[in-house]
C-alpha positions as CSV (number, residue, x, y, z in Angstrom):
1,M,-72.6,-37.9,41.0
2,C,-73.9,-41.5,40.5
3,N,-76.3,-42.5,37.7
4,Q,-78.9,-43.7,40.2
5,H,-79.1,-40.3,41.8
6,K,-79.6,-38.7,38.4
7,Q,-82.4,-41.1,37.6
8,I,-84.2,-40.2,40.8
9,H,-83.8,-36.4,41.0
10,I,-82.6,-34.9,37.7
11,G,-81.2,-31.4,38.2
12,V,-82.5,-30.9,41.7
13,F,-79.8,-29.8,44.1
14,M,-80.0,-28.1,47.5
15,R,-77.3,-27.0,49.8
16,T,-77.9,-27.8,53.5
17,N,-75.9,-28.0,56.7
18,I,-76.6,-31.0,58.9
19,V,-75.1,-32.4,62.1
20,I,-74.1,-36.1,61.7
21,D,-72.7,-38.3,64.4
22,D,-69.0,-38.7,63.8
23,D,-69.0,-42.4,64.7
24,L,-71.9,-43.1,62.4
25,M,-70.2,-41.3,59.5
26,A,-66.9,-43.1,60.2
27,S,-68.8,-46.4,60.1
28,A,-70.4,-45.4,56.8
29,F,-67.1,-44.6,55.2
30,K,-65.6,-47.9,56.4
31,S,-68.5,-50.0,55.3
32,T,-69.1,-48.4,51.9
33,G,-65.6,-47.2,50.8
34,L,-67.1,-43.9,49.8
35,K,-64.8,-40.9,50.2
36,T,-67.0,-37.9,50.8
37,K,-69.7,-37.1,53.3
38,K,-71.8,-35.9,50.3
39,D,-71.5,-39.3,48.7
40,V,-72.4,-41.1,51.9
41,V,-75.5,-38.9,52.5
42,E,-76.6,-39.3,48.8
43,Q,-76.2,-43.0,48.9
44,G,-78.2,-43.2,52.2
45,L,-81.0,-41.2,50.7
46,I,-81.1,-43.3,47.5
47,L,-81.2,-46.5,49.7
48,L,-84.0,-45.0,51.8
49,I,-86.0,-44.2,48.6
50,K,-85.5,-47.6,47.1
51,R,-86.4,-49.4,50.4
52,N,-89.7,-47.4,50.5
53,Q,-90.5,-48.2,46.9
54,Q,-89.8,-51.9,47.5
55,Q,-92.2,-51.8,50.4
56,G,-94.9,-50.7,48.0
57,I,-94.2,-53.8,45.9
58,R,-94.2,-56.0,49.0
59,N,-97.6,-54.7,50.0
60,L,-99.0,-56.3,46.8
61,R,-98.0,-59.8,48.0
62,G,-101.1,-62.0,47.8
63,K,-103.1,-59.4,45.9
64,V,-101.8,-60.1,42.4
65,K,-102.8,-63.2,40.6
66,W,-100.0,-64.8,38.6
67,D,-100.4,-67.7,36.3
68,G,-97.2,-69.3,35.1
69,N,-94.5,-71.9,35.6
70,L,-91.4,-70.4,37.3
71,D,-89.3,-73.6,36.7
72,E,-90.1,-73.4,33.0
73,M,-89.3,-69.8,32.8
74,R,-85.9,-70.5,34.5
75,G,-85.2,-73.2,31.9
76,R,-85.6,-76.1,34.4
77,N,-88.0,-78.3,32.5
């Protein structure tokens, strides 16, 4: 199991049976290099969770006041 998964759901496991489109699963194997259906599904769930967490951050755009010099922080004086 990957470390990212452990960070999100420590010790929570459930067995389930799902029907997944064979072409979709084949594309997932090909594009990710993952070897098991379990790994593909877990990575998909992790990605879904991260995407939704990022949306929460994007929703803050324009609502947070930041005072700083980005070029200076990046060392571009």
